[in-house]
N, C-alpha and C positions, 0 to 999 in steps of 0.2 A: 296279542291278547285274545285273538279269536279262539285259540285252543282252550284257554282257561275258562271261556264261557261254556264250553262243553264239559269241563271238569269241575264238578261241584266241590270236590274235596279241596282242590287248589284255591277255588274262589272263597271258600269258607276260611282257609288259612290266611288269605290276603285281607279279608275283612275283619276277622276277629283275632288273628294272631295265634301262635302256638299250634298244638296238634289238634286239628279239627275233628279227629276221630274220638277225642276224649270228651264225653258229654259234660263232665263236671267243669272242665276248663272252659268249654263253650258257654255254659250257662253263667259262669262267673263273668266272663267278658261281656256277654249280652246284658246281664243285670247292671253292670257298671255303665255301659253305654246308655241304657234306658234311664238310669238314675240321673245322669248328666242331662239327658234330653228333657226329663220332666222338670228339673230345676230351671233350665233355661226357658222352657216353654211357659212356665208359670210366671216368669219375670222376676224371680227371686234373686237377690244379691247375696253375698256371703254372710252379711249380718242378719238377713231375714230368714235364712234357712235354719230349720230346727237342729239342735245339737243332739246327735245320735251317739256320742261317745260313751255316755253312761249306759245306754241300752246295750251297746256292743260289748262293754266290759262285763255286764251281768250275764249275757249270753255265753261269753267265753268261760266265765267261772262255772256256770251250769254245765257246759259241755265237758269241762275237765272233770267235774264230779261224776257225771254219767260215764265217762271213759274209765274212771277208776273202779266204779262198780262193775262194769262189764269185764274188766281184767280179772276181778276176783271170782267171777262165776265159772265153775268148772264145766257147766253144761253148754257153755257158749261154743259153737262150732268155730273152727279156724277160719280166718279171713281168706277169701278167694284171691288168687293172684290178680294183679291189675290187668293182665293180658286177657283174662276171661271176660272182663267187663266190655272189652272191645270186640268180642267175637260176635259175628253177625249170624243170626239163626238162619239156617237154610229154609227155603220155601217148602211147605208141606207137599207131599206127593198128592196128585189128584185122586180123589176117591171114586174109583170106577168099580162097579159091581160086575164081576165076570159071569158069563153064562155057564150053566152046568147042564149038560156037557158043553164044552166050548166048541166054537166053530172050527173049521179046517183051515190050515194055512195053505190055501189053494195053490199058490205059486210054487210051493215045494213039491207038489204032487202032479201038476199039470205043466205042459210045455208052454212057453211064451207064444202068444198069438203073433203071427207074422202077417204083413200086408205087402201088396205088390206095387206100392207107390215108388216110382223111380225119381231120383233126383234130376232136376232139369239139366239140360246139356250145358256142360262147362261150369255149372254152379259149385261143383265139389273140387274143382282144380284151379279156379281163377284166383288171381291175386288181389282183386278189388271188385266191389259191387256198385251197381247203380240202383239205388232204392228210391222210388218216386211214389208219392201218395197220389192216388187217382179216385178213391171212393170215400165218401162220407156216409156213415150209418147214423141217421138222424136220431138224436136222443135228447130229452130235456132234463135228465137227471144223471147223477153220478153212476158210473158203471164200475161195479166191484169185481166182476169175474167174467171169464171167457172160456169157452170150450168149443171143440169142433170134432167132426168125424175125421177118420183117417185120410179120406180123399178131399177134405175141406169142402165138400158139397154143401154141408149144413154147418152153420156157425151159430152158437148160442151165447147170449149175453144176459146179464142180470145185475141189478144194482139196488140203490136205496129206495126206489119207488115200489118195489115188491112185485115186479112182473118179470117173467122169463120170455125173451124174444128169440124167435128162430128166423135166421136170415138165409136166403138163397145166395150163397157167395158167388157161384158161377154166373148167375144172372146179373149180379151186382157188378162184377169186374168186366163183364161183356157189354156194359152200358145199356141194359134194358130200360133203366129209368135214369133220367138226368136231373141234376139239381136246378132249381130255379135261380134266377139272377140274384135274388135276395139271399138265398142260401149260399151261393158261391162267394158272396162278399165276405163271409166269416172265415174263409179258408184260403190257402195259397192257390196260385194260378192253376196248378195241375189238377186240382180236385174239381172234377166236373160231373162225376157219376154219383148217383144216389143208391144207397143200400136198399135192396128189395127184401121187404119183410114178408116171410111166408106165413107166419102165425105168431100168436103170443097167448099166454095164459097166466092166471093169477097164481102167485106164489103163496098159497094158503097154508097156514100152520095151525095146529091145534093150540088154542090159547090155554095158558096155564092158570090164569087168574079169573077168567070169565068163561062162560059156556060158549060153545061154537068155535068158529075159526076166524082168523084175522090175517091180513097181509103181513108178510115178513120180508125184510130186505134180503136180497140174494147175496150172501157173503162168499160163496164159492160154488164152482161147477166142475163136473167131470162127466165126459160123454163116452158112451160105447163107441168103438171104432167104426162099426157099421150102422150106427144110429138106431139101435134097438131100444135103448133107455138112456136116461139122463139123471144124474145125482146132483142134488143141490143142498147147500148148507144154510140153516136158518138161525135166526137170532136166539131162539129158545135152546139151541143145542141139538135139535132134531135134524136128521138127514132124510130127505125125501127122495124116493126113486120114482121117476115119471116115465110113462110110456110115451114115446115120441114117434114111432112108426105106425102103430095101430092104436086107435082111440087116443089120439094125441092130447097131452095135457092131463091125463088121468093119473092120479097118484096110486101107485101099486104097492108101495111099502113105506114104512116110516121107522127109521132106526133112532133110538132115543137113549143113548148112554151119556152123551155130553151134557154139561150143565150150563154152558155159555155158547155164544155164537161160534159156528163152525167156519173157520177162516181159511181152511185148505182141504182140498180133496184130490186124490190121485188114484186111478185105477191100477191094479197090479198088472204085471206083464201078461198074465194069462187071462185077465179081464173077468175072472170069476171071484175076485176079491176087490176090496176098496179100502184105502187108507185115509183116515180123516185126522185133522188137527184142529184144535179149538182154542179159544181164549182161556179155557180152564187148564191149559198146559198139558193136556193129555193127547197122545197120538195112539189111535186105535186101528186095528186090522179087522175088517169085517168079512165074513164068509157070505157072499151074496146068494149062494145056493140055499142057505137056511136062514139067513138074516141074523145069525148069531155072532157074538164077539169072539174072535179067535185069539187075539193077542193085544195087550196094552203095553205101550212103551213109556216108561216113566223116567225122565231125566231132565226135562226142560223146567225152567223156573219162571217162564213168562209165556205170553200168548204165542201160539204157533203161527208163523208167517208163510212158510212154503214147505212143500213136500215133493220129492222126486226120486225115482229109481235110477240106478246106474244104467246108462244106455248100452254099454258094452262091458263084458266081463270075461274072465278066463273060462275055458270050457270045463264043465263039471262043477262049477260054482254057482252060487246064487247071487244076483245083483244086490249091491248094498242099497240100503234105504237112507236117503239124506233128508234131514229135517232141520229147519231153522226157526228161531223165535225172535220176537221183537226186541229182546234184550241183547241181541248180538250173538247168541249161541248158535253153533252149527254142529250137529251130531250125525255120525254115521253108524247105522245099525246093521248087524248081521242077523237077518230074519231066522237063520237056522239055529241061532243060539237059543237055549232053553229059557223059558220065562223064569225070572227070579234074580237072585244076586249074581248069577253067572252072566246075565245079559248086561254087559257093560259096553256102552257105545264108545266109539272113538270121537274125541272132542277136537274140533278145529277152533282153536282159541284166537280171538282178535288180537292185533298187535297192542303194545303198550300205549296208553293214553288215547285209546280209540273209544269214541262215545258208544254207550250201550244201546244200539239201535240197528236193526236190519229187517227189512220187509221183503227181501228177495234174495234167492240163491239158486244156482243152476249148475248142472253138470256140463262138462265139455262133451263134444260128440264122441270122443274115443273113451270116455269114462275114466280118464286118468286124473282129471283136475276138477276142482269145485271153485266156483266164483261166488263171492258174497258181497252184496252192495251195502255200503255203510252210510252213515249220516254225514260224515265229514268229507264228502265229495270224493270218496275213494271206492275202489273195488279190490278186494283181497283175493289173490289166487293161491289155492292150496293144491299141493301135489300129493296124491294118494301114496302112502308109504314113506313120505318124507318128513314126518313129524307133524306136530299139531299147530305150528306157526306158518303163516303164509310165506311162499317162496318169493313173492314180489307183490307190490301194491301199485295199481293203476290210479293215477291222480288226475281228476278232472279239474278244469279251471275253478278258481276260488269262489266264483259267484254262481256256480252251477246248481248248488243245493243238494239235498240228499238223493242218493241213488235208490230208486223205488222199484225198478223192474229190470230183469236181465234175460238174455236169450243168446244162444250160440248159433253160428252159421254152419253150412254144410262143409265148407273147406277146412274147418278146424282152426283157422287162424283169425277169424273175425268174431267179435262179441258185440251184440246190441246192448247198449247201456242207456237206460232212460232215467233222467234226473229232472229236477224241478224246472229247469229252463228249456232243455231240448232233449231230443233223442239222438244218440251218437252211435256210429259204428266204429269200433276200435280194431285196428290192425295189430294183433298181439306180437307179430314178429318185428314190426317197426318199434313198438313200445319197448321191446327187449334189446333193440339195437341202437341206432343213432339217437342221441339225445336231442340233436338240433331239429330233427324231422318231427312234424306234427303227427301223432299216432292215430288220430281219429278224424272223421268227417261228420259234420252235422247233417242229419236227415231232416228235411223240411216237413212241416205239418203241425207239430205240437210246440207250444211255447207258454210257459207260465202256469202250469198246472201239474198236479200229481198224476203220474202214470201208474195205473193199477196193474196192468198186464201187458206183456209183449208176447205175441204168438207168431211163430214161424212154422208154416205148414211142412209136411213131410217131404215135398218135392223141392222146398226152398225157393219156390217161385213167387210166393206171396207172404205178406206179413200183415199182422193186425195189431193195432195199439189202442188201448182204451184209457180213458181218464177218470180217476176217482181215488178217494183216499182210503177205501176199504173199511170205513168205520173208524179209522184212527185219526190222524191229524194231517191237515193240509187242504189247500183250496183245489178246486177242480173246475175245468171249463166244459165238462160233459161232452167231450169229443171222442168219437170212435172212427178211426181212419183205416182204410185198407191200402196196402202198398203193392206195387209190382216190382220184382227183383230181377235184374239182368246181370250177367257177368260182363266185366269190363276188359280183362286181359287174362291170359294164362300165365 
């Protein structure tokens, strides 16, 4: 019966009978049930209840006369088929005003930025990982977003309190500051180091209803690989660009096309562009050289939950853009396609009877697969070029709760999967092989709270997890943990 709880259509059929898609049949059944309830609630017996037979007969005669008059009228349009009454209207496209002239699609004109970050020894060839939490970044509020430089020297976090925090990650993992005994009591035994905060600043937004500025929750973050600037998403729909290397915390630009909170940000491979997703269902490509809007992607029918570029792709082609929304949609976009009707994304459809909910999706390291976390304790795996349905589904234990964050590891066979109860590392080869073997291991640290993000650094030596509901639904324990990763075997 647990599946029917997620399926409103089946639940309505069980309660009211008949076809729940038919509004007329539904209203008749509900009216009948309410009528019985009112009579019983007022304590009336069958003798005391008023006789409505005469009223019903008069209404029937009047309806027959009206029907005869309508049949004689030649101007009356033909009745619509019953199937049209059940048609669900599609959600309107987000109203985004394009800039004239538009910005440049920078990733099509410039090469992708490369970095010299090497993967840790044995981390790309091992068959298992030892992932241990060692650092706690103290925070009193929910954390919605995380970003870091390419070398993970600086890590940025933001959340519901309206402040952006900059952490010295190297000083934190090296144990420059230790937790107190009281602070250690709230974490597992291995967590003894405290996060070293380098600085913080107010996440101020231009108020739309009053004069001046006001603090806004930090719904999303994206950082320049060398720490030159930081982008943040605001509740009003504005995107702020902050200077973080020189004159730290100074807002240098404000992008203002979205109408609702900006829930996802991703820099383009060349880092001269920025892609944003919002609760207004719009996905926008920004030219950071001019601050102009270069492209608007219209296809989602719900709030955008994640954005990611294909990490590896064929030579001479452009990486695909992956976007997911809270209603479970996952779309793949070819940025080279012209704007307009020709720009049709590839849809990765959820399996049958899957609840409409997805807050996280990610690419595999080789760019051939996409993983989407679902509400019903599952992760769907899609193969690029193998159709719009998942090739397999990873099933978590029944009490694990919704899957809220995903990340892939360097060896290509392990997947970090964060759900309401724990954080797990899945061995995808075991999941596809022996059914008797347990395909995952539980990573200690988190328990009983929504995980807003899972970040694995470029060397795959460190991992960061944050707790928060990103402004949607779910409880949070306001924990931000840093992990050290080591290979176990080749």
